[in-house]
C-alpha positions as CSV (number, residue, x, y, z in Angstrom):
1,M,19.1,-5.6,-6.1
2,V,17.4,-8.5,-4.5
3,L,15.3,-9.5,-7.5
4,A,15.9,-11.9,-10.4
5,A,13.9,-13.2,-13.3
6,D,14.6,-16.8,-12.8
7,Q,11.8,-19.1,-11.6
8,P,11.8,-21.0,-8.4
9,R,11.9,-24.8,-8.2
10,I,9.7,-26.5,-5.6
11,G,10.2,-30.2,-5.1
12,G,12.5,-30.4,-8.1
13,V,9.9,-29.0,-10.5
14,G,10.2,-25.6,-12.3
15,Y,7.2,-23.3,-11.8
16,P,6.8,-20.9,-14.8
17,R,3.6,-19.5,-13.2
18,L,3.2,-17.5,-10.0
19,V,2.7,-20.1,-7.4
20,E,0.9,-19.6,-4.2
21,D,2.6,-17.5,-1.6
22,A,2.6,-20.3,1.0
23,E,4.4,-22.6,-1.4
24,L,7.0,-20.0,-2.2
25,L,7.5,-19.2,1.5
26,D,7.9,-22.9,2.4
27,A,10.4,-23.4,-0.4
28,W,12.3,-20.3,0.6
29,R,12.4,-21.4,4.3
30,A,13.8,-24.7,3.0
31,G,16.7,-23.0,1.4
32,D,15.4,-22.3,-2.2
33,G,16.7,-18.7,-2.8
34,R,14.9,-18.5,-6.1
35,A,11.6,-19.0,-4.4
36,G,12.4,-16.0,-2.2
37,R,13.4,-13.9,-5.2
38,Q,10.1,-14.8,-7.0
39,L,8.1,-13.8,-3.9
40,V,10.0,-10.5,-3.8
41,K,9.4,-10.0,-7.6
42,K,5.7,-10.6,-7.2
43,Y,5.3,-7.9,-4.6
44,Y,7.9,-5.3,-5.5
45,S,5.6,-3.1,-7.6
46,P,2.7,-3.2,-5.1
47,I,5.0,-2.3,-2.2
48,F,6.5,0.5,-4.2
49,R,3.0,1.7,-5.0
50,F,2.2,1.6,-1.3
51,F,4.8,4.3,-0.6
52,Y,4.0,6.4,-3.7
53,G,2.1,9.6,-3.0
54,K,2.9,9.4,0.8
55,V,6.6,10.2,0.6
56,A,8.9,12.0,-1.7
57,D,9.5,10.0,-4.9
58,G,13.2,9.6,-4.1
59,A,12.3,7.8,-0.9
60,C,10.0,5.2,-2.4
61,E,12.8,2.9,-3.6
62,D,14.7,3.1,-0.4
63,L,11.6,2.3,1.7
64,T,10.6,-0.5,-0.6
65,Q,14.1,-2.0,-0.3
66,E,14.0,-1.6,3.5
67,T,10.7,-3.5,3.5
68,F,12.0,-6.4,1.6
69,E,15.2,-6.5,3.7
70,A,12.9,-6.9,6.7
71,L,11.0,-9.6,4.9
72,V,14.3,-11.5,4.4
73,R,15.2,-11.2,8.1
74,G,11.7,-12.1,9.3
75,K,10.6,-14.8,6.9
76,G,10.7,-17.3,9.8
77,R,8.2,-15.3,11.8
78,I,5.4,-15.3,9.3
79,D,2.6,-17.5,10.6
80,A,2.2,-21.1,9.4
81,D,-0.7,-20.2,7.1
82,G,1.8,-18.2,5.0
83,A,0.0,-14.9,5.2
84,V,2.8,-13.2,3.3
85,R,0.8,-10.3,1.8
86,A,-0.6,-9.1,5.2
87,Y,2.8,-9.5,6.8
88,L,4.6,-7.6,4.1
89,Y,2.2,-4.7,4.1
90,G,2.4,-4.7,7.9
91,V,6.2,-4.3,7.6
92,A,5.7,-1.6,5.0
93,R,3.4,0.3,7.3
94,L,6.0,0.2,10.1
95,V,8.8,1.2,7.7
96,L,6.6,4.2,6.6
97,I,5.8,5.2,10.2
98,G,9.5,5.0,11.1
99,H,10.4,7.2,8.0
100,I,7.7,9.8,9.0
101,R,8.9,9.9,12.6
102,R,12.5,10.5,11.5
103,R,11.3,13.3,9.3
104,V,9.1,14.9,11.9
105,R,10.9,17.5,14.0
106,H,12.3,16.3,17.3
107,G,9.6,16.4,20.0
108,Q,6.7,16.6,17.6
109,R,4.2,13.8,18.0
110,F,3.0,11.6,15.2
111,E,0.3,9.0,15.6
112,P,-0.8,7.0,12.5
113,A,-4.3,6.6,13.8
114,E,-4.7,10.4,14.1
115,D,-2.2,12.2,11.8
116,S,-1.8,12.3,8.0
117,A,1.5,11.3,6.4
118,I,1.3,13.8,3.5
119,D,4.8,14.9,2.5
120,P,4.9,18.3,0.7
121,A,7.5,16.8,-1.6
122,T,4.8,14.5,-3.0
123,A,2.6,17.4,-4.2
124,G,3.7,16.8,-7.8
125,A,1.8,13.5,-7.8
126,S,-1.5,15.4,-7.8
127,A,-0.6,16.6,-11.4
128,L,-1.7,13.2,-12.5
129,F,-5.3,14.3,-11.9
130,A,-5.2,17.9,-13.0
131,D,-7.5,17.1,-15.9
132,R,-10.2,15.5,-13.7
133,E,-11.4,17.9,-10.9
134,L,-13.1,15.2,-8.9
135,E,-10.2,12.8,-9.0
136,H,-7.9,15.7,-7.8
137,I,-10.3,16.5,-5.0
138,V,-10.7,12.9,-3.8
139,T,-6.9,12.4,-3.9
140,A,-6.5,15.5,-1.7
141,A,-9.2,14.2,0.6
142,L,-7.6,10.8,0.9
143,R,-4.2,12.3,1.8
144,S,-5.9,14.5,4.4
145,L,-7.0,11.4,6.4
146,A,-5.0,9.8,9.2
147,L,-2.4,7.5,7.9
148,D,-4.0,4.3,9.1
149,D,-7.3,5.4,7.4
150,Q,-5.4,5.9,4.1
151,I,-3.7,2.6,4.4
152,A,-6.9,0.7,5.2
153,I,-8.9,2.2,2.3
154,E,-6.1,1.8,-0.2
155,L,-5.2,-1.8,0.6
156,K,-8.9,-2.8,0.6
157,D,-9.9,-0.9,-2.6
158,W,-6.7,-0.9,-4.6
159,E,-4.8,-4.0,-3.6
160,G,-7.7,-6.2,-2.7
161,L,-6.8,-7.2,0.8
162,T,-9.5,-9.0,2.7
163,Q,-10.8,-7.9,6.0
164,A,-9.1,-10.8,7.6
165,E,-5.7,-9.8,6.1
166,L,-6.3,-6.2,7.2
167,A,-7.2,-7.4,10.7
168,A,-3.9,-9.4,10.8
169,L,-2.0,-6.4,9.5
170,F,-3.4,-4.0,12.1
171,E,-3.4,-6.7,14.8
172,V,-7.1,-6.3,15.7
173,P,-10.1,-8.6,15.6
174,Q,-11.9,-8.8,12.2
175,P,-15.1,-7.1,13.5
176,T,-13.0,-4.2,14.8
177,M,-11.4,-3.9,11.4
178,A,-14.8,-3.9,9.6
179,R,-15.8,-1.0,11.8
180,R,-12.6,0.8,11.2
181,L,-13.0,0.5,7.4
182,Q,-16.6,1.8,7.6
183,R,-15.5,4.8,9.6
184,A,-12.5,5.5,7.3
185,R,-14.8,5.5,4.3
186,A,-17.2,7.8,6.0
187,R,-14.3,10.2,6.8
188,L,-13.2,10.1,3.1
189,R,-16.7,11.0,1.9
190,E,-16.9,13.8,4.4
191,A,-13.4,15.1,3.5
192,T,-14.3,15.0,-0.2
193,E,-17.5,16.9,0.3
194,R,-15.8,19.6,2.4
195,L,-13.4,20.3,-0.5
196,I,-16.1,20.6,-3.2
197,A,-17.6,24.0,-3.7
198,D,-19.9,23.1,-6.6
199,P,-23.1,21.5,-5.2
200,A,-23.6,19.5,-8.4
201,L,-20.1,18.1,-8.2
202,R,-20.6,17.3,-4.5
203,D,-23.7,15.3,-5.3
204,A,-21.8,13.5,-8.1
205,S,-19.0,12.7,-5.7
206,V,-21.3,10.8,-3.3
207,Q,-22.6,8.6,-6.2
208,S,-19.2,8.0,-7.9
209,L,-16.7,7.9,-5.1
210,D,-15.9,4.2,-5.6
211,S,-15.4,4.5,-9.4
212,C,-13.4,7.6,-8.8
213,M,-11.1,5.7,-6.5
214,Q,-10.6,3.0,-9.1
215,S,-9.8,5.6,-11.7
216,I,-7.2,7.2,-9.5
217,F,-5.7,3.7,-8.9
218,G,-5.6,3.1,-12.7
219,K,-3.8,6.4,-13.3
220,I,-1.2,5.6,-10.6
221,Q,-0.6,2.2,-12.0
222,G,-0.2,3.6,-15.5
223,H,2.1,6.3,-14.3
224,L,4.4,4.0,-12.4
225,A,4.4,1.4,-15.2
226,R,5.5,4.0,-17.7
227,G,8.0,5.6,-15.4
228,R,9.8,2.6,-14.2
229,P,10.0,-1.1,-15.2
230,D,9.4,-3.8,-12.7
231,A,12.4,-3.7,-10.3
């Protein structure tokens, strides 16, 4: 495993806190392996969470490891501003697309801007929301969206990426990213409303979609924290 609990040393000084990504990246490039391990430790759980619910549980660890192996190989290609988080999620997106395309039958097209990545093997994840009908429905609606819509919404709402980071991740201008996010949210609302038969619940979903998304995120975080320690 590529992780360790020791703290990096930058300029000869121990950092017991989580230092800024750019500092860690600079130290890692300068040969401080502990700085690299701290950077991986910081993002291991979020990257594992990125894959959770999109692929079979057994694949999450392998894809997370593959993402960090790519980070190790590509650390010299991250831009000078040290935009590690956007770069890392961009790598995770490509790893996920590669996994899906390997899984898709030969000759069958998959386009992340058009097709959903839902894996039947992940259906058990919906049991987390069996006690909350609206959460269950919103989760199903989210997973019905095209993969890139799912990623954009989740990284903005759940992981707190900025529009600038998302624009870098998807390699588009920031105004284009803002429009993509707006359209993705509209598709999520429409998909949610299509799945709701009860008019009262449908009205409630329009008012509480944001809080419902945060509740879903909280349950996923709690489930993963109980099920597995930090890697």
